C-alpha positions in Angstrom: 0.0 0.0 0.0 1.1 3.6 -0.6 1.0 6.2 2.1 0.4 9.8 1.0 3.7 11.4 0.4 4.9 14.0 3.0 5.6 17.6 2.0 9.2 18.3 0.9 11.5 19.5 3.5 12.9 23.0 3.1 16.3 23.3 1.5 18.4 21.0 -0.6 17.3 19.0 -3.7 13.9 17.3 -4.1 13.6 14.2 -1.9 12.8 10.8 -3.5 10.7 9.0 -0.9 8.8 5.7 -0.9 5.4 4.6 0.2 5.2 1.5 2.5 4.8 -0.9 -0.5 7.8 0.5 -2.3 9.8 0.5 0.9 8.9 -3.1 1.6 10.1 -4.1 -1.8 13.4 -2.3 -1.5 14.0 -3.6 2.0 12.9 -7.2 1.0 15.2 -7.1 -2.0 18.2 -5.9 0.1 17.5 -8.4 2.8 17.3 -11.2 0.2 20.6 -10.1 -1.3 22.2 -9.7 2.1 21.0 -13.0 3.4 22.1 -14.8 0.2 25.5 -13.2 0.5 25.6 -14.2 4.1 24.8 -17.7 3.1 27.6 -17.6 0.5 29.9 -16.2 3.3 29.0 -19.2 5.5 29.4 -21.6 2.7 32.9 -20.2 2.0 33.8 -20.4 5.7 32.6 -24.0 5.9 34.4 -25.0 2.7 37.7 -23.3 3.7 37.8 -23.8 7.5 35.3 -26.7 8.0 33.7 -27.5 11.3 36.8 -27.1 13.4 38.3 -25.3 16.3 39.6 -22.7 13.9 36.1 -22.0 12.5 34.9 -21.7 16.1 37.6 -19.2 16.9 36.5 -17.0 14.0 32.9 -16.9 15.5 34.1 -16.3 19.0 36.0 -13.2 17.9 32.7 -11.4 17.2 31.3 -12.0 20.6 32.9 -9.2 22.6 32.3 -6.5 19.9 28.7 -7.6 19.5 28.0 -7.7 23.2 29.3 -4.1 23.4 26.9 -3.1 20.6 24.0 -4.8 22.4 24.9 -3.3 25.8 25.0 0.2 24.3 21.8 -0.6 22.4 23.7 0.0 19.2 21.2 -2.0 17.2 18.4 0.3 18.5 20.1 3.6 18.0 18.2 4.3 14.8 15.0 3.0 16.3 15.4 5.5 19.2 16.3 8.4 17.0 13.6 8.0 14.3 10.6 9.1 16.5 12.5 12.2 17.6 13.4 13.2 14.1 9.9 12.3 12.8 8.5 15.2 14.8 10.7 17.6 13.0 9.9 16.1 9.6 6.2 16.3 10.3 6.5 19.9 11.3 8.6 20.8 8.3 11.4 22.0 10.6 14.5 21.3 8.5 16.9 23.3 10.7 15.6 21.6 13.8 15.9 18.2 12.2 19.7 18.6 11.6 20.3 20.3 14.9 18.8 17.4 16.7 20.7 14.9 14.6 24.0 16.7 15.1 23.5 16.9 18.9 22.9 13.2 19.2 25.6 12.2 16.7 28.4 14.2 18.4 27.7 12.7 21.8 27.2 9.1 20.6 30.2 9.3 18.2 32.6 10.4 21.0 31.2 7.8 23.4 31.6 4.8 21.0 35.2 5.7 20.1 36.1 6.0 23.7 34.4 2.7 24.7 36.0 0.9 21.8 39.5 2.1 22.8 38.9 0.8 26.4 37.7 -2.6 25.0 40.8 -3.0 22.9 42.7 -2.9 26.2 40.3 -5.2 28.0 40.0 -7.7 25.2 42.2 -10.4 26.8 40.6 -10.5 30.3 37.1 -10.4 28.8 38.0 -13.3 26.5 39.3 -15.3 29.4 36.0 -14.6 31.3 33.8 -15.6 28.4 35.8 -18.6 27.1 37.3 -20.3 30.1 37.4 -23.7 28.3 39.7 -22.5 25.5 43.3 -23.5 25.5 46.0 -20.8 25.4 46.6 -20.9 21.6 42.9 -20.6 20.8 42.4 -17.9 23.4 45.3 -15.9 22.0 43.8 -16.2 18.5 40.4 -15.0 19.8 42.0 -11.9 21.4 44.0 -11.0 18.3 41.0 -11.3 16.0 38.7 -9.4 18.5 41.1 -6.5 18.5 41.1 -6.4 14.7 37.3 -6.3 14.4 36.5 -4.1 17.4 36.7 -0.8 15.5 33.8 -2.0 13.3 31.5 -1.1 16.2 32.4 2.6 15.6 31.3 2.2 12.0 28.1 0.4 12.9 27.0 2.8 15.6 27.7 6.0 13.8 26.4 4.5 10.6 23.1 3.6 12.3 22.5 7.3 13.1 23.0 8.3 9.4 20.5 5.5 8.6 17.9 7.0 10.9 18.3 10.4 9.1 17.5 8.6 5.9 14.7 6.3 7.2 12.7 9.2 8.7 12.6 10.8 5.2 11.6 7.4 3.7 14.9 6.8 2.0 15.8 3.2 2.1 18.4 2.5 -0.7 21.7 3.3 1.1 20.7 1.7 4.4 19.6 -1.4 2.4 23.1 -1.6 0.9 24.9 -1.7 4.2 24.6 -5.4 5.0 25.2 -6.3 1.3 28.6 -4.4 1.3 29.5 -5.9 4.8 29.0 -9.4 3.6 30.9 -8.7 0.3 33.8 -7.5 2.5 33.9 -10.7 4.5 33.7 -12.8 1.3 36.3 -10.8 -0.5 38.6 -11.0 2.5 38.3 -14.7 2.7 38.9 -15.2 -1.0 41.9 -12.9 -0.9 43.4 -14.7 2.0 42.8 -18.1 0.4 44.5 -16.9 -2.8 47.6 -15.9 -0.8 48.0 -19.2 0.9 46.5 -21.4 3.6 42.9 -20.2 4.6 42.8 -18.6 8.0 40.2 -16.7 10.0 42.3 -13.5 9.9 41.5 -12.7 6.3 37.7 -13.0 6.9 38.1 -10.7 10.0 39.9 -8.0 8.0 37.2 -8.3 5.3 34.6 -7.7 8.0 36.3 -4.5 9.2 36.6 -3.2 5.6 32.9 -4.1 4.8 31.8 -2.2 8.0 33.8 0.9 7.2 32.5 1.1 3.6 28.9 -0.1 3.9 27.9 1.0 7.4 29.8 4.3 7.6 30.9 5.5 4.2 27.8 4.7 2.3 25.5 5.9 5.1 27.3 9.2 5.4 26.8 9.7 1.6 23.1 8.7 1.8 22.5 11.1 4.6 24.3 13.8 2.6 22.0 13.1 -0.3 19.1 13.4 2.0 20.2 17.0 2.9 22.5 16.4 5.8 23.7 19.6 7.3 26.1 19.9 10.3 24.3 22.5 12.5 26.4 23.6 15.5 23.4 24.6 17.5 22.8 22.3 20.5 19.3 21.3 21.3 17.5 19.7 24.2 17.0 16.5 22.3 19.9 14.6 24.0 18.0 14.1 27.3 14.9 12.9 25.5 17.0 10.6 23.3 18.6 8.9 26.3 15.3 8.7 28.1 14.1 6.5 25.1 17.4 4.7 24.8 17.9 3.9 28.5 15.4 1.0 28.6 17.2 -0.6 25.6 20.6 -0.2 27.3 19.7 -1.6 30.7 17.5 -4.3 29.4 18.5 -7.0 27.0 16.1 -8.7 24.7 16.4 -12.4 24.0 15.7 -11.6 20.4 18.9 -9.5 20.2 21.1 -11.9 22.2 19.8 -15.1 20.4 22.6 -14.6 17.8 25.2 -14.9 20.5 23.9 -18.1 22.1 25.7 -20.5 19.6 29.0 -18.7 20.6 28.2 -18.6 24.3 27.0 -22.2 24.6 28.9 -23.9 21.8 31.9 -24.5 24.1 29.6 -26.3 26.5 28.7 -28.8 23.8 32.2 -29.3 22.3 34.4 -28.5 19.3 32.4 -27.6 16.2 29.1 -27.0 18.0 29.3 -23.2 17.7 29.9 -23.5 13.9 27.1 -26.1 13.4 24.6 -24.0 15.3 25.6 -20.8 13.5 25.3 -22.5 10.1 21.8 -23.8 10.9 20.8 -20.5 12.3 22.1 -18.7 9.3 19.8 -20.6 6.9 16.9 -20.1 9.3 17.6 -16.4 9.4 17.6 -16.2 5.7 13.8 -16.7 5.9 13.5 -14.6 9.1 15.4 -11.7 7.5 13.3 -11.6 4.3 10.0 -11.8 6.3 10.4 -10.3 9.8 13.3 -7.9 9.3 12.0 -6.6 6.0 8.5 -6.0 7.2 9.7 -4.4 10.5 12.3 -2.1 8.9 10.0 -1.0 6.1 7.0 -0.3 8.4 8.7 1.4 11.3 9.4 4.8 9.8 5.8 5.0 8.6 4.5 4.0 12.1 6.7 6.6 13.7 5.5 9.3 11.3 1.9 8.4 11.9 2.3 8.3 15.7 4.0 11.7 15.6 1.3 13.3 13.5 -2.5 13.8 13.4 -3.1 10.3 12.1 -2.0 8.3 15.1 -5.1 6.1 15.0 -3.8 4.6 11.7 -0.9 3.0 13.5 -3.0 0.0 14.5 -4.3 -0.4 10.9 -0.8 -0.4 9.4 0.5 -2.8 12.1 -2.4 -5.3 11.8 -2.1 -5.4 8.0 1.7 -5.9 8.2 1.3 -8.5 11.0 -1.3 -10.7 9.1 0.8 -10.7 6.0 3.9 -11.6 7.9 2.1 -14.5 9.7 1.0 -15.9 6.3 4.5 -15.8 4.8 6.2 -16.9 8.0 4.1 -20.0 8.5 4.8 -21.0 4.9 8.5 -20.5 5.3 8.5 -22.5 8.5 6.9 -25.4 6.8 9.2 -25.2 3.8 12.5 -25.0 5.9 11.3 -27.8 8.2 10.5 -30.0 5.3 13.5 -29.3 3.0 16.2 -28.8 5.6 18.3 -31.8 4.5 18.6 -30.9 0.8 19.0 -27.2 1.6 21.9 -27.8 3.9 23.5 -30.2 1.3 23.2 -27.4 -1.4 24.4 -24.6 0.9 27.3 -26.1 2.8 28.5 -29.5 1.7 31.6 -28.3 -0.2 35.3 -28.6 0.5 36.1 -29.5 4.1 32.4 -29.7 5.0 31.4 -33.4 4.9 28.2 -35.4 4.9 28.2 -36.0 8.6 28.4 -32.3 9.3 25.5 -31.8 6.9 23.3 -34.2 8.8 24.0 -32.4 12.1 23.2 -29.0 10.7 20.1 -30.3 9.0 18.7 -31.6 12.3 19.4 -28.2 13.9 17.7 -26.4 11.1 14.6 -28.4 11.5 14.3 -27.2 15.1 15.2 -23.6 14.3 12.6 -23.5 11.5 9.8 -23.7 14.0 10.7 -20.3 15.3 10.2 -18.4 12.1 6.6 -17.3 12.8 7.6 -16.1 16.3 10.4 -13.9 14.8 7.9 -12.4 12.4 5.2 -11.6 15.0 7.4 -10.1 17.7 9.4 -7.9 15.4 6.2 -6.2 14.0 4.6 -5.8 17.5 7.9 -4.4 18.9 7.8 -1.6 16.3 4.3 -0.7 17.4 5.6 -0.1 20.9 8.6 1.8 19.7 6.6 4.1 17.4 4.6 5.1 20.5 7.8 5.6 22.4 6.8 2.9 24.9 10.3 1.3 25.3 10.1 0.0 28.8 7.4 -2.7 28.4 9.0 -4.6 25.4 12.4 -4.3 27.0 11.2 -5.7 30.4 9.5 -8.6 28.6 12.7 -9.3 26.5 14.9 -9.1 29.6 12.6 -11.5 31.4 12.8 -13.9 28.5 16.6 -13.6 28.6 16.8 -14.4 32.3 14.9 -17.6 31.5 16.8 -18.3 28.3 20.3 -18.4 29.7 19.9 -21.1 32.4 17.4 -23.0 30.2 19.8 -23.1 27.3 22.7 -24.0 29.5 20.7 -27.0 30.9 19.5 -28.0 27.5 23.0 -27.8 26.1 24.3 -30.0 28.9 21.6 -32.6 28.4 20.9 -32.7 24.7 24.0 -31.0 23.1 23.6 -28.7 20.1 20.0 -29.8 19.5 19.2 -28.7 23.1 20.6 -25.2 22.3 18.4 -25.0 19.2 15.3 -26.3 21.0 15.8 -23.8 23.9 16.2 -20.9 21.4 13.0 -21.8 19.6 11.0 -22.4 22.8 12.2 -19.1 24.4 11.5 -17.2 21.2 7.9 -18.4 21.2 7.5 -17.6 24.9 8.8 -14.1 24.3 6.5 -13.6 21.3 3.4 -14.7 23.3 4.2 -12.3 26.1 4.7 -9.5 23.6 1.4 -10.3 21.9 -0.5 -10.4 25.2 0.9 -6.9 26.1 -0.1 -5.6 22.6 -3.6 -7.0 23.0 -4.4 -4.9 26.0 -7.2 -2.5 25.4 -7.9 -3.7 21.9 -10.1 -6.6 20.9 -9.3 -5.8 17.2 -5.6 -6.5 17.7 -6.2 -9.8 19.5 -8.9 -11.1 17.1 -6.8 -10.1 14.0 -3.7 -11.9 15.0 -5.4 -15.0 16.4 -7.6 -15.2 13.3 -4.5 -15.2 11.1 -2.8 -17.9 13.2 -6.0 -20.0 13.3 -6.4 -19.9 9.5 -2.7 -20.5 8.8 -1.5 -23.2 11.3 -3.3 -26.2 9.7 -2.1 -25.4 6.1 1.4 -24.9 7.5 1.5 -28.2 9.4 -0.1 -30.2 6.6 2.2 -28.8 3.9 5.3 -29.3 6.1 4.4 -32.9 6.8 3.7 -33.6 3.1 6.9 -31.9 2.0 9.1 -33.7 4.5 7.6 -37.1 3.4 8.6 -36.3 -0.1 12.1 -35.3 0.9 12.6 -38.5 2.9 11.7 -40.6 -0.1 14.6 -39.2 -2.2 18.3 -39.4 -1.8 20.3 -36.2 -2.0 23.8 -37.4 -1.8 24.8 -35.4 -4.9 24.2 -31.7 -5.7 21.9 -32.6 -8.6 19.7 -34.8 -6.4 19.7 -32.3 -3.6 18.5 -29.6 -6.1 15.8 -31.9 -7.4 14.7 -32.9 -3.9 14.5 -29.3 -2.7 12.5 -28.3 -5.8 10.0 -31.2 -5.4 9.6 -30.6 -1.7 9.0 -26.9 -2.3 6.4 -27.7 -4.9 4.5 -29.9 -2.6 4.6 -27.4 0.2 3.4 -24.6 -2.1 0.6 -26.6 -3.5 -0.7 -28.0 -0.2 -0.3 -24.7 1.7 -2.0 -22.7 -1.0 -4.9 -25.2 -1.4 -5.6 -25.4 2.4 -5.1 -21.6 2.8 -7.9 -21.1 0.3 -10.0 -23.7 2.1 -9.5 -21.8 5.4 -10.1 -18.5 3.6 -6.7 -17.1 4.7 -6.6 -14.2 2.2 -3.1 -13.0 3.1 -1.7 -16.4 2.0 -3.2 -15.8 -1.5 -0.4 -14.3 -3.7 -2.7 -12.0 -5.6 -4.3 -10.8 -2.4 -0.9 -10.3 -0.8 0.2 -8.1 -3.7 -3.0 -6.1 -3.5 -2.7 -5.4 0.2 1.0 -4.7 0.1 1.2 -2.4 -3.0 -2.2 -0.8 -3.3 -3.0 2.5 -1.5 -4.6 2.1 1.9 
């Protein structure tokens, strides 16, 4: 659907903005490209490094930088800034827009540079604390690689602020390119290192740093410049309001944010190669999650923030419900498909070079568990944006933090008892618990919200289960010990899932699962 276009901001060149349908298409295309490149990155890592202690070390090197990002709410900086900038955009206050942006940027930029410098010094004791089971050689490698990649956090954090300035003006192209360039950097680094000699994690790490510098900072500065960026020296009172919104995200930690770190945190409990196997399975699962949940949430949020900040606040529910029902329809289908076709998909994606058949079987089992979480990811990401658009940060953060408190001991016990499959199962169960809690909070005071979401689930669950079972039966009848047979099995399984899901969705009158209806609701004006 297309939102009415906002008036042009004063100054600069004319702004090219997108409606929600166009934004969804741009973001979906970028997420697809990014996830496919991420999959190629993981395939290259698996082929060159295998499922080994060396490949685990590569993944461990990202843990400290990522935790710093999460503790500083780095992933939420644009989410926090967008509602504040939206007020200026709605009021047509161009000078105030860039004054607020500059005030926040200067403080956050200085803070992240200082914190990164401190973490460079503390990398070794932190690594000892987080990875007590590693031997001295592996620990030294983790510290060395961590210090190389730590500066990427400066690029991510400052780049996210430049993204916010673009999102609030409905500009999505340059932010959409950031993860694409980042993945290309890692891939290019790995290939360059392999061409020079024996493959090592170092080349991939240097590629990650270069990709972050170019995609997350350089391109985003240029995108903000194209959107009219002006460095206004005037300080405004926005900083206190900004931190009032960011504080809940800093002191609380959502299980949805930390879930990516669980393979690295709990992999050592299971044994060598577990972190890599879990990460590879999760990577395939997040291919679907990114295209569905991330694309819908990123595309809809600037529109929700603008609506909530203006005279049309009552339309926030309408946009959220429409996005949510469409997301449920696609997520249930994706869950059925990835659960059914996990074996051949893993064979196609990863079984090259040093990655053997036994490793494929392990990752396929993990993927079948992770796939059950896809609808939960889609639902909670849309609902969270509804809260953020209304500047209600505390409630989703408290729910997410509570889920994290449960997740850590639950995952530890599951890992100890059932190994890597226990980690995957705990992740999926906690994600659903978190999503249910978020949905209950969202339902409060609105029968329409509750009935719309429950109706979508009721109409879609049976088609998803039936199509998944039918597709998995087909996959089990065929061997996929060669790439050709794996491609054939995946195609046949997907065909069965599409046919069964589509037929039953029509039977259950699940309109959003109908492709023509989905296109109409997504692209037509509201």
